[in-house]
Structures are given as structure tokens and as C-alpha cells.
N, C-alpha and C positions, 0 to 999 in steps of 0.2 A: 175334279177340278179342271177347269178349262185351260188348255195349253195356250201360251202366247204364240201368235202367228210368227212364222219364220222371219218374215220381213220386219216385224216389230222387234224380235230378239236381236236381229242384226243391227237395227238402228240403235237399240239400247247399248249394245257393245261398242258401237262407234262413239256414242256420246260419252260413255265411261272412259274410253280410250283418250278422247280429247281432253276430258277433265284431268286424267292422270298426267297427260303431257303438260298441261298448264300448271298443275301443281309441282311437277318435277322442275319445270323451268323457273317457277317462283322460288323454290328451294335453292336452285343453282344461283339465281340472281342475289338471293340473300347472302350466300356464301361469298360471292364476288364483292358485295358491299362491305363485308367484314374484313377484307384484306387491308393490311397496313398501307400507309402512304407509300407510293411507289409500286402498288399492286403486289405487295410482298406477302407470301405465305411462309410460315415457319412450321416445321414438323420434326418429330423425332424419327430417326431412321436406323435404330438398332445400336446397341452399345451406348456410348456416350455421344454419338453423333447428333448434332442439331443442324438441320438443313434450312436454308433460306432460299426461296425461289421467287423471282419477279415474274408475275403472270399478267402482263398488261392486256392480253387478248383472251382472257379466260371466259368472257361472255360467249364468244363464238368458236374459238379454236378447240379442236378435239383434244390434242395432247395436253394443253394447259387446263382444259376442263377436267380431264381424268386426274391430273395431279391435284387439282383443287378438291375434287370429289373424294378421292381416296386419302388425301393428306399424306401422300407418299410419292415415290418415284414412278414415272411412267415405265411400263414394262419391268416392274420391280422383280417379278418372278424369274424372268429371263436373265436379268442382271445378276440376281443372286445365284443362279445356276452357273453362269460364267465365272463369278467370283469363287464359287466352291471348287472349280477346276484348278485353281491356284496358278493360273496363267500369268496374272499381273501381281507384281510386288513392288516394294519400295525402290528397286533399281530399274523398274520397267519404264519404257517409253510406250505410249499408246497413241495411235492416230484415230481421231474421231472424224470420219468423213461424212458430212451431212449432219452437223452437230445440232441444228435447229436452235433452241433456246438454251441448250447446255445441260439437259437432263442427264444424258449419259456422261458427258464431260465431268460434271460435278460428282457423279457416282464413281467414275474411275479415279478421280483425285481424292475424294473424301473417304469413300467406303472401301475402295481397293488400295488406296495409298500409293497410287502410281507416282513415280518420281517425276515424270513429265507427261503432259497431255498436249498433243498438237491437234487443234480442232480446225475444221474447215466448214464454213457456212456462207453460201453465196447471197442469201437474201439480206439486204442491208438492215432491215428492221429486226429480223431474227438475230443477226450478228450483234446488234446493239444490246439486245436482251441477253444474249450469250455472254457478252462482256460484263454486263451488270451482275449476272449470276456467278460468274467467276469471282468477281470482287466481293460479293455478298458472302461467299463461302471461304474467303481467305486464300484463294488459289492463284492469286496474281503472279506469284513467283514460280509457279509450276505449270502454268498453262499458257500456250501461245495460240491465239485465235486469228485465223486468216479469213478475211471477208472475200472468199473466192470459191469457185468451182474446183473440182479435181478431175482431171481427164488424162488422156493418153499422152498429151504433150502440152507445153505451155502455149497459151494463146488466149482466145476470147470465147465466151459463150453467150447464149441468149435464153430468155425465159420461154418455156414451151407450154406450160399449163400452170394455172394458179387457182387455188381454192381458199377463200378467206376462212372457211370453216375447218380447214385442215392445212395449216401452213407447212407442216412436215411432208405433205403430199405434193408440194410444188416441184415441178420438174424443169430441167434445163437441157439444152443441146449445145454441142460445140458449134460455133458460128463465128467465122472470122470477122463478120460485120457486127457482132454482138457488143454489148457494153459491160459484160460481167467478166472480170479476170478469171482465167483458168490456169491452174498449176498442175504439175505432174509430181507425184511423190518422189520419184527417183531424183528429181532436180531440186526439190525443196529440202529434203532431210539431209543433214550432215552425216559424215561417216560415223561420228560418235553417236548420233541419234539412231542410226541404222543398227549399230552394234548392240544397242539395248532395246530395240523395238520388239516387243513381245505380242502385241495385238493391234490389228487394224480392224476397226468397226466401220462398216460401209452401209449407209442407208441413203440411196441416191435416186430412187424412183426410176430404175431401169438403166441407169448409166454405169452399172458396176463393171462391165467389161472394159470400157475406156479407163476407168480408175485403176483396174488391175494391170492393164497394158502399160500404163504410166508408172507402174511399180515393179516391172519385170525384173529389174536389177536387184531390187530388195528381195523379191520372192526367191530368186535364185541364190542369193548370198546369205540371207538371214532366216528365211522360212518362218516368219511370224504367224501366229494363229490369226485367222481371218473370220470375223463375224459379219455376215452379210444378210440383209433382208432381200428375199427373192419372192416377189408376188407370184401367185399361181396363174400366170399367163405368159404367153409369148415364149414358152420353153426356156424361161429365165434360169431355172435350176440346171437343166441339161447343158446349156451353153456355158454357164459359170463353172460347173463341175468339170466339164471337158477341158476348159482352159486351165484350171488349176491342177488338174491331173498331170498336165505336162511338167509341173514343178514338184510332183510327188504328193499332192494333197488329196485327202479323202474327206468326205462330208459326214457330219453328225447333225441330226435335226435338233434344234433347240426349242422351236415352237412351229406353228403352222407355216409361217412365212420366214422363219429365221433359221440359219444354218451356220454351224461352226466348221471351218475347214482347217485341218491340221496335217502336218507331215509326221508319219510314224517315226518314232525314235528308234 
């Protein structure tokens, strides 16, 4: 039997790849079309929990697309691992820094039963979706959502990079001439909130050191667990680990880019 020329085989694979991509996109668009009014997806999330998430950008956005495709929480395995550690309970305050549309905020409130979640999201559009998802899941009395950056001190920030296909990958920088409000955790949280603060989750696309610097008082006084995403570039892990070591923290890897820092009891 004659073999197919190498160049023909390569062309066939490329055609098949294109067809697969088209079919995958069509399936995705059909799922988007089936969302309820308000772009709402409802799914079961273990136990008796019924979750509702508004996904207005699911056609293009990576995180919303994953939620739609899996009919579950984004980073569900990592969230479940953190939950299994028993860090958060009914009396806990959780800070969600870089909350995006509220995937983690809703999980902290519904699945972990946190007493209070204080969320921060600087993108105006994402913050509006965050507020919608808080309301959809009946968390209005337990979640405070700030439309602001978190940094080393109160001030202003500016957009550094934006990608419509990954809204969660948007980055900001401190900039006195910027238009985005910036807060510091030490100045925002009340003494009562700090006393119950058990977890700070940080996903801020490289701005984690300023966030931690603005929480130095909290880290020294309360030692909450810190879950931070650290991308594999720019020595982000080494820099963060070194800063937190000064407060007695050590790291545990949760996933490729996610680390949990805790102080040994």
C-alpha cells in the first residue's frame, strides 16, 4: 500500500485540526445560547448547594468559558483542596483580592460558609458582574465588594494590560495620575474584621508584593493564611516567599501557579 506523502499527511492533520476547532466553537456557542436571561448558568456544586453565575462574556472570556464548559467553579480542585484544610469556617472573614466576577467569592461564601467575604475588583465591568453573582447566590448580607485595586497604600492606579479573552489576566500598576482607586488592606479592614481574618486570596497579575506590603500590620498581628497565584516568571515565588518569611510564613504548593502560605502553629 502506497504511503501518503509527508506533506499531504501534514495538510490533512491541519484540516482536521481546523474542523475540530470549528466544531468545538460551535458547541461552545450553543451552550452560551442556552444560558438563562441575564447570561445565567445554574449548576449543582456538592451537597445541597445550587449555584447561579452570570456569565455575560462567556463567548470570549477564558474563566467564564471554563465555568460554562464544566458547569462548575473555575479552579474547583484547588478550591476544594483549600476547603479541605479547614481554614475557613462560619466565623471567618476572607479577603478576595482580585475577585474578577466572583467565582472564588461565591465559593468562599456558599461552599465554605465564610461569615464575611471582603472582595476587591478594579475592573468596572467585572465588578458589576461580581455584584450580580453575589446577589444571585444570596450573599448580599455577607459580602462587601470594593471596585478598587489593592496596593501598598491608598491612592490611585492605572490599567497596564488588558485582554478581552482573559479578563482575569488584566493587570494594573500604582499611578498617581491613574483613574482607578487603590486601597490598602491595613487601612480598609476594621479591627473586628482583622480579628476574624483567616484567609487572604490574592490573584493580581504580579502586584502581590504591594498588596502584602499594604497588609503588613495584619500579617504581623493576625497571621491569616495567604493563597496567592504566582506565575512562573520574574522570580515571583522567590520574592513573595522571601517577603512573607519575614512574618514567619512558609509555602505549600497548591497547583502549578498557586501557593498557600501559613505560619506554623
